[in-house]
C-alpha positions in Angstrom: -42.1 65.4 22.7 -38.6 64.2 23.8 -39.3 60.5 23.1 -40.5 61.3 19.6 -37.3 63.3 18.9 -35.2 60.5 20.2 -36.8 57.9 18.1 -36.5 60.1 15.0 -32.8 60.5 15.8 -32.3 56.8 16.0 -34.1 56.3 12.7 -31.9 58.9 11.0 -28.8 57.3 12.5 -29.8 53.9 11.0 -30.0 55.5 7.6 -26.5 56.8 7.9 -24.0 55.0 5.7 -21.3 53.4 7.9 -18.0 52.9 6.1 -16.9 49.2 6.0 -13.7 48.3 7.9 -10.7 48.1 5.7 -9.2 44.6 5.6 -5.4 44.3 5.7 -4.4 42.6 2.5 -2.1 39.6 2.6 1.4 40.1 1.5 2.0 38.7 -1.9 5.4 37.1 -2.4 6.8 38.0 -5.8 9.5 35.8 -7.2 12.7 37.6 -7.8 14.4 37.5 -11.2 17.4 35.3 -11.3 19.5 37.8 -13.3 18.7 41.3 -14.4 20.7 44.5 -15.1 17.7 46.8 -14.5 15.7 47.3 -11.2 12.3 45.8 -10.8 9.5 48.3 -11.8 6.3 48.5 -9.7 2.9 49.9 -10.6 2.9 53.7 -10.1 1.2 54.9 -6.9 -2.0 56.8 -7.0 -1.6 60.6 -7.1 -2.6 62.8 -4.2 -5.3 64.6 -6.2 -7.1 61.4 -7.0 -7.1 60.4 -3.3 -8.5 63.8 -2.3 -11.3 63.5 -4.9 -12.3 60.1 -3.5 -12.4 61.4 0.1 -14.5 64.4 -1.0 -17.0 62.1 -2.8 -17.3 60.0 0.4 -17.9 63.1 2.5 -20.6 64.3 0.1 -22.4 61.0 0.3 -22.6 61.1 4.1 -25.7 62.8 5.7 -25.3 65.5 8.2 -27.5 64.2 11.0 -26.9 67.1 13.4 -28.3 69.5 10.9 -31.3 67.3 10.3 -31.9 67.1 14.0 -31.8 70.9 14.5 -34.2 71.4 11.7 -36.5 68.7 13.1 -36.6 70.4 16.6 -37.2 73.8 15.0 -40.2 72.3 13.2 -41.6 70.9 16.4 -41.6 74.3 18.1 -43.9 75.7 15.4 -47.5 75.7 16.9 -49.1 75.1 13.5 -47.7 71.6 13.1 -50.2 68.7 13.6 -48.7 66.3 16.1 -50.9 63.4 15.1 -49.9 63.7 11.4 -46.2 63.9 12.5 -46.6 60.8 14.6 -48.1 58.9 11.6 -45.3 60.1 9.4 -42.8 58.9 12.1 -44.4 55.4 12.2 -44.3 55.1 8.4 -40.6 56.1 8.4 -39.8 53.5 11.2 -41.7 50.8 9.3 -39.8 51.4 6.1 -36.6 51.5 8.1 -37.1 48.1 9.6 -35.9 46.3 6.5 -32.8 48.5 6.4 -32.2 47.8 10.1 -32.4 44.1 9.6 -30.0 44.3 6.7 -27.5 46.4 8.7 -27.7 44.1 11.7 -27.3 40.9 9.7 -24.1 39.0 10.5 -21.8 39.0 7.5 -21.2 35.5 6.0 -17.6 34.4 5.9 -16.5 32.7 2.7 -15.2 29.3 3.3 -12.2 29.7 0.9 -11.0 32.7 2.9 -11.3 31.2 6.4 -8.0 30.7 8.2 -8.1 26.9 8.9 -11.1 26.1 6.6 -13.0 25.4 9.8 -16.4 25.5 8.1 -15.5 23.0 5.3 -16.6 19.4 5.6 -13.8 16.8 5.8 -14.4 14.2 3.1 -12.1 11.6 4.9 -14.0 11.8 8.2 -17.0 9.6 8.1 -19.1 11.3 10.7 -22.4 13.2 10.6 -21.9 16.4 12.5 -24.8 18.4 11.0 -27.5 19.5 13.4 -25.8 17.9 16.3 -25.9 19.0 19.9 -22.9 20.4 21.6 -20.6 17.9 23.2 -21.3 17.9 27.0 -18.5 15.5 28.0 -21.2 12.8 28.7 -20.5 10.6 25.7 -17.7 9.4 23.4 -16.9 11.1 20.1 -18.3 10.1 16.7 -15.0 8.4 15.7 -15.2 6.2 18.8 -18.7 5.2 17.9 -17.4 4.3 14.5 -14.7 2.1 16.0 -17.3 0.4 18.2 -19.4 -0.3 15.1 -16.3 -1.9 13.5 -15.8 -4.2 16.5 -19.5 -5.1 16.4 -19.1 -6.2 12.7 -16.0 -8.3 13.7 -18.0 -10.0 16.4 -20.9 -10.7 14.1 -18.7 -12.5 11.6 -17.1 -14.5 14.5 -20.5 -15.6 15.6 -21.3 -16.7 12.1 -18.1 -18.7 11.9 -18.7 -20.4 15.2 -22.4 -21.2 15.0 -23.6 -21.0 11.3 -20.6 -22.2 9.3 -20.6 -25.7 10.9 -24.2 -26.2 9.6 -22.8 -26.2 6.1 -21.4 -29.7 6.7 -25.0 -31.1 6.2 -24.8 -29.9 2.6 -21.4 -31.6 1.9 -21.3 -34.2 -0.8 -18.8 -37.1 -1.2 -16.0 -36.7 -3.7 -16.7 -38.4 -7.0 -13.7 -38.8 -9.4 -14.2 -37.6 -13.0 -15.5 -40.2 -15.4 -14.2 -41.0 -18.8 -16.7 -38.6 -20.3 -15.0 -35.7 -18.4 -11.3 -35.7 -19.4 -10.9 -31.9 -19.3 -10.1 -30.1 -16.1 -10.7 -26.3 -16.1 -9.1 -24.0 -13.5 -10.3 -20.5 -12.7 -8.9 -17.6 -10.7 -11.3 -15.4 -8.7 -10.4 -12.4 -6.5 -13.0 -11.9 -3.7 -14.4 -8.4 -3.4 -12.4 -6.7 -6.1 -12.0 -6.5 -9.8 -8.7 -7.9 -11.2 -7.5 -8.0 -14.9 -6.3 -11.6 -14.5 -9.7 -12.8 -13.3 -10.8 -13.8 -16.9 -8.0 -16.2 -17.3 -9.0 -19.9 -17.8 -6.6 -22.9 -17.9 -7.5 -26.4 -19.2 -5.5 -29.5 -18.4 -5.9 -33.0 -19.9 -3.9 -36.1 -20.6 -3.9 -37.6 -24.1 -4.3 -41.1 -22.5 -7.8 -40.1 -21.3 -9.0 -39.2 -24.8 -10.6 -41.8 -27.1 -7.5 -42.1 -29.3 -5.2 -45.0 -30.2 -1.4 -45.0 -29.8 -0.6 -43.4 -33.1 -3.3 -40.7 -32.7 -2.0 -39.9 -29.1 1.5 -39.5 -30.5 0.3 -37.2 -33.2 -1.6 -35.1 -30.6 1.5 -34.8 -28.5 3.4 -33.5 -31.5 0.7 -31.0 -32.2 0.7 -29.7 -28.6 4.4 -28.9 -28.8 5.7 -27.1 -25.7 2.3 -27.3 -24.0 2.8 -31.0 -23.4 4.8 -32.1 -20.3 6.5 -35.4 -21.2 7.3 -36.1 -17.6 3.8 -35.9 -16.2 2.1 -36.6 -19.6 -0.3 -33.7 -19.1 -1.1 -30.9 -21.5 -1.9 -27.4 -20.3 -3.4 -24.6 -22.4 -4.5 -21.2 -21.1 -6.6 -18.4 -22.6 -7.3 -14.8 -21.4 -7.9 -12.9 -24.7 -11.6 -12.5 -24.0 -13.4 -10.4 -21.4 -15.4 -13.1 -19.6 -14.4 -16.5 -18.3 -17.2 -18.2 -20.1 -15.9 -16.9 -23.5 -12.3 -18.2 -22.7 -13.7 -21.5 -21.6 -15.7 -21.9 -24.8 -12.6 -21.0 -26.9 -10.5 -23.7 -25.1 -13.2 -26.3 -25.6 -13.3 -25.6 -29.3 -9.5 -25.7 -29.5 -9.3 -29.1 -27.9 -12.0 -30.4 -30.2 -10.1 -29.2 -33.2 -6.9 -30.8 -31.9 -8.7 -34.1 -31.5 -10.1 -33.9 -35.0 -6.6 -33.2 -36.4 -5.1 -36.1 -34.5 -7.8 -38.4 -36.0 -7.0 -37.3 -39.5 -5.3 -40.2 -41.3 -3.9 -38.2 -44.2 -0.7 -37.2 -42.4 0.2 -38.8 -39.1 3.6 -37.0 -38.7 5.5 -40.4 -38.6 8.7 -38.8 -40.0 8.8 -36.1 -37.2 10.1 -37.2 -33.8 8.6 -36.0 -30.6 10.4 -32.8 -29.5 10.9 -32.6 -25.7 13.7 -29.9 -25.7 11.3 -27.4 -24.0 11.2 -29.6 -20.9 14.1 -30.1 -18.4 14.1 -33.5 -16.8 15.1 -33.3 -13.2 17.0 -36.4 -12.0 15.8 -37.3 -8.5 18.3 -39.7 -6.8 16.8 -42.6 -5.0 18.2 -44.7 -2.1 19.8 -47.8 -3.5 18.0 -51.0 -2.9 21.2 -52.8 -2.0 21.8 -50.4 0.9 18.5 -51.2 2.5 18.8 -52.9 5.9 17.8 -56.6 5.9 18.1 -59.4 8.4 21.1 -60.9 6.6 22.8 -57.5 6.4 22.2 -56.9 10.1 23.6 -60.4 11.0 26.7 -59.7 8.9 27.4 -56.4 10.6 27.0 -58.0 14.1 29.5 -60.7 13.2 32.0 -58.2 11.9 31.8 -56.1 15.1 32.3 -59.2 17.2 35.4 -60.3 15.3 36.9 -56.8 15.6 36.4 -56.8 19.4 38.0 -60.2 19.7 41.0 -59.0 17.7 41.5 -55.9 19.9 41.3 -58.1 23.0 44.0 -60.4 21.7 46.4 -57.5 20.8 45.8 -55.9 24.2 46.8 -59.2 26.0 49.9 -59.4 23.8 50.8 -55.8 24.4 50.6 -54.9 20.7 47.6 -52.7 21.0 48.4 -49.0 21.0 46.5 -46.8 23.5 45.8 -43.5 21.9 45.0 -41.7 25.1 48.3 -42.6 26.7 50.2 -41.3 23.6 48.4 -38.0 23.8 49.1 -37.6 27.5 52.8 -38.4 26.9 53.1 -35.9 24.2 51.7 -33.0 26.3 53.6 -34.0 29.4 57.0 -34.1 27.7 59.5 -31.2 28.6 59.9 -28.3 26.2 63.1 -28.5 24.0 65.7 -25.7 24.5 66.1 -23.1 21.7 69.3 -24.1 19.9 71.2 -22.0 17.3 71.0 -23.7 13.9 74.3 -24.9 12.4 74.2 -22.7 9.3 74.1 -19.6 11.5 77.2 -20.7 13.4 79.1 -21.4 10.1 78.2 -17.9 8.9 79.4 -16.2 12.0 82.8 -17.9 11.9 83.5 -17.1 8.2 86.3 -14.5 7.7 85.4 -11.1 6.3 86.7 -10.0 2.9 89.0 -7.0 2.6 87.3 -3.6 2.0 84.1 -4.8 3.3 82.6 -4.1 6.7 80.2 -6.4 8.3 77.1 -4.5 9.3 75.6 -6.3 12.3 72.1 -5.5 13.3 71.9 -3.4 16.4 69.1 -3.3 18.8 67.4 0.0 19.5 
């Protein structure tokens, strides 16, 4: 009988409502007012009567398990009670209480936003897969170290490609062929490997009016039409375009523009003969060159040798006659001469012997 009473008591205890632990709320910092003549007003506190009513309601909701246990033991002492029916009733109660027991024993789930260090959140900057991993047993390196090793493997792979596979491209090399007369235009593109750049659609075309099928008058007219895009020093015209989205569109526009310029240059109605070629947009840089007359030749070398020989003979003749001045001796004589004594200048002597005027006293400087 005792085991049945004990199991029933455990069942009733499981049905008992356990009040949740109160969590200590975080302190909310309220910004103080910069200037105010009245004190800050807070929300009025709850009255004591309201608190008492809440506590009474909670006490009424709780089940008096001691009273239920006494009534259950009194019912067991009655000889008219069927123990088998009571056992079946007990099993039914325990079966229905299993769901409630599992709900009570379930570990509460912590919200990620309220965790202290956000430990359960995934780091988007850390490229590791830590889901469903075994615990670290100090027998391997960390995931970040594995990522670093993978980076070194990639470097070594590209180094092997550069050492063994890139030289094989020399078999596909073709000899340089200069552009023919049918290819007077030179297009230049700009590409940024591995990224999108707004200046990637820019295309530049360069050409020389001499390479186009034009005569002298037509070439001069074309230079006048080009304006500041023509370089009179290199005789090369340069035009760029980046107003379209793709390089092919800009290249097609430049090709059409050059064709229209050639057509205008061939138009004999107006050859712009009364307009001179304007080159004010270009600054000519003067590059000084070494004079041809200063270049060393055999005659110049022979003349310099004869001049040096005559100078040596003249010095030797002066030295024999004693007319040659030795600069080293003059310098030594200057430094070896005795130092002159400090003499009083004559104008100071004349001033000291001059008689003083009446009513005036001579103030001589005194040493301190």
